[in-house]
N, C-alpha and C positions, 0 to 999 in steps of 0.2 A: 118911421117905418115900424110896424108891429112884429115883435118876435113871436113866433107860433110854436114854440117848444120850450121844455124845460130841460136845459142841459144837464147831463150826468157829470159829476165831478170826477176828474182824473188828475192824479198827482204822481209825479216821479222826482227824481233828483233835478231834472232839467225843465220840466214842464208843469204848469198848474193852470188848469182850465178855468179857474175862477177869474182869471185876469180878463177874460172876455166880457165880464159884467160891466166893464168900463168903456167898452167899444160902442160907438154909436154909428151905425151904418149909413151909407149913403146909397141911393138907387145907382146900381151899376158896379158897385163894389165887387171885386173878385177875392175869394178866399181859396188859397192853394193849400191843400191838406193831404199829407202823405205820412206813411210810416217811415221812420228814419232810414235814410240811404236808398231810398226809391226814386230819386229824380227830383227831389224838392227844389234845388237850387237851379238845376237844368230848366224846370217848369217856370221858376221865377224869371230866369232870364228870357225864356221863349215869350213870356207875357210882356215882359219889359220891352222887348223888341217889337212886339205887335203894336203896343200902345204908343211907344215914341217913334216907331218906324225909322229909327236910326241905329246903325251898328255900334255907335260909340259905347265904350264900357262904362256904366254907371255902377256906383256901389249898391251892391243888391240889398244889403241889410238897411241902407237908408232909404231907398225908394220902395222897399217891400219888406217893413218890419216884421219880426216873428212875435206875435202878440202873446203867446202862452210861454214864452221863455222865462223862467223865474230867475235865472241866474244872470241875465244881462242887466238891462237899465230898469229902473223902477216903472211900473205900469203908468204912473202919471206922466212921465217923460216920453214914453213911448206913444201914448194917446196924443199928447201934445204935438208930437211930431207928425202923427197920421192926420190930425185935424188940420194942420197948416199945408197939407199936400194940395196943389191945385190941380194936378193930373188925375186921371181915372185911378183910384187907389187898388191895389193888389197887395195883400198881405199873407203871411205865412203861418201855418199851423202844423203841429205834430199830433193832432188829436183824431180820434174816431168821429164819425158823423154825429152820434149822439151826444158827443162832448162839446160840440159847438152850437151857439145860438142859430137858429134858423129863420131867415127872412126871405120872403118871396122875392124881393127885389135884388137879391144878392147872387152872384153866380159862384158855384162851388166847383172847384176842379180838384179831382184826386188822381194821383198817379200810383199805379200798383206795380209790383215787381215780384219775380219769383221769390219765395222766401229764403230759399238757399243762397241765392245771390245777395239778397238783403243782409243776410246774416254775416256773409264773408266780408261785405262792405263795412257793415257796422263794427266788425271786429277791427278792421284797418283804422277806422274812424276813432274808436275808443282807445286803441293802442297809441294814437298819435297826441292824446290829450297831455297838455302841459301841466306841471304842478300848479301853476296859477289858475288853470281850468278847474281842476279838482278843488281848489281852494273855494272857488266861486260856487261850485255845486254844494259844497258843504255848508257854506254860508247862507245860501239861499233856501236851503231845504231842511230846517231844524225839525220839522214835522215828520220826516221820514224815518225817525228812530235810529239814526246813526249816520256816519259819513258815507258819501257816494261810493259805491264799490269801485276798487281799482280794478283795471283791465287785467285778465290772466295774460300770461306769456304766450300761450299757444292758442291758435285758432280752434283746436278741437275741444279744449277746456271751455272757451267762450261759446262754442256751439252747444256743448252739453248743458251749460247753465241757461242758454237761451231757449231751449227746447223743454227744460225740465222745471225751471223755477219761473215764479211770477211775482207781480208786485200789486199788492191790494187784495181785498176780499174776493175769492172766486177765481182769481188769476191763475193759470196753470203754467205759463210760458211767457217768454219775451224778455227775461231778466238781462240787462238792467233797465229796460223800457217796458212799454205795455205789451200785451199779448198780440203778436202778429195776426193770429187767427181770428180773435175777436174784432180787432181793429178792421181788418178787411171785410168780415161779415157785415159790419155796420155800413159800409159804404156800398156794398153789393145790394143790400136791401134798400138803399136810397137811389139806386141807379135809374130808376124810371122817372124821376122828377125832372121836370122840364128845365130846371136851373142847376142840374147836377151833370157833370161830365166826367166819365171815368177814361182815363188815359193810361197806356201801358208802356213801361220802359223799354221793352222788346220793340214796340212799333216805332218809338222815338229813333231807336237805332237803325231799324230797317228802312223806314221812309221819313226821314225828319221833315222834309218839306210838306208831305202829304198831311202829316199829323199837325203841323203848324197851320195849314189851311183849316183843318177841322176845328182846331182850337179857335182860330180867328173868326170862323163862321159862328161858333158857340157865343162868342163874346160880341157878335155883331160888330166886328172891326173889318174895314175895307183897306186893304194895303195897296199902296200905289204899285202898279205892275213892275216899274222900273226899280223897286226897292227890294223886291222878293229875293233876289240873288244874293245881296249884300246881308240881308238880316238872317237869311237862312244859314249863311256861312258863319255869321257871327254866333249862331246857336249851337255850332258844332263843339264837340268836346275839345277837338284841337285847339279852336279859337278861344274857348273859354279858358282853357289851361294857359294859353299864351298870355290873356289878359287877366289871369288870375289875381295878381296883386292890385289891379284897379277895381276888379269886381268884388273882391273880399278883402279890403284893407284891414289891417290889424288883427289878421287871423293868426299872425305869428304869437300872439299872446295866448291863444287857445290851443293851437296845433304845432307841434314840433315839425318844422318845414312849412309852416303857414299855409298859404293857399294852394301851393304845390302838393302838399300832403293831402289836403281836403279834396281837391280834385285829383283823386289817385289814378285810376286807370279807366274807370267807367266801362269795364269788361264783365262779362258773364261766364259762368261755368267753372270758375276757379276751385269750388268746392269739390269738383271731381278727383282732384289729385290730393287733396287735403283731409277730407272727412272720411271716416271708416264706413264700409258698406252697411254695417248694422245701425249705424247712426242715421245714415241716410234712409234706411228702411223705417226708422222711427219716425222721421219727418213724413214720409210717405203714407204712414199709418195715420198720423195726425190730420194730414190733408184729407184723407179719406172720411175721417170720423167728425171732422170739424167744419168741412165745406161741402156744400152741395156739388153735385157733378159739374154744373155750369160754371160755379165759381172756381172750383179746382182747375177746370180746363182754361179759364181765363187767366188766372194767377200764373200758370205755367207758360201759356202761350201768347196772351194778349189778343187784341182784336184781329189782327191778320191771321193768326192761327185758330182762333176760337170763335170769330165773329163778333158782332156789335153786342156789348152787354145789355143794351136795352131789349135786344129781341130774345135773349136767353130765357127759356121757359121757367127756370127755377131761380 
């Protein structure tokens, strides 16, 4: 399969886009790419359920490896594991669209979320890192100019850094990750491609079954009618949290509280009672200056509230 793009290089303490140079695609592969804490694991579980058509909990990081994670296994061992997979492959990424290799025969699913909710969930995520996790970040990223930043104690301080500090040339925000605004722009610009599907966290919460049918149609997967009820139930947040130790084994080494900390609440709107009004206004101003009106409407509301991204004029 021929690659039709030259990916941009992105690096943080957790990801390195150059690892994708070792990936050899198969026709029908699925790449699930999201900004951190926007529903990545949820979408991996949904695609897992659609492909296997069984509600049994399978270790997500085994069946759906995270290719660009520089702090986990060496890329050689990750690729070896992916190459041995006999099922339809679906892999994870936390990269913008222009940081990934593009192949016509591969399906790309991007999950978006309101940036305010993503930031609050990201704070809880970073606040739960164990010392072992930080040691792994430091060891894996000697080219980042210093150790991985430790999470501040307060969500307001995390929010301030996330909105005001960036990583890499030209980046204005997103610290300690990539810019949320730049990230979402790359996927919005790719939304009209036949092999790219944009999904929103709000829509998954509002009508999970309908979104799963939409994802299944995009992947050309026909699910046996008698299986729908069980696999939709298995994809709910409550069921995933109940099965957390089976879905996310060994997460106790990375997160204080293991899978139960990682699968925290799955809720939106927590920023309303935490972030000061002037800080929320700064976010709104960034949205207005960095997003087109269509993208801004989509990021805040999703497909149900803003319409299908493919039909947006801008």
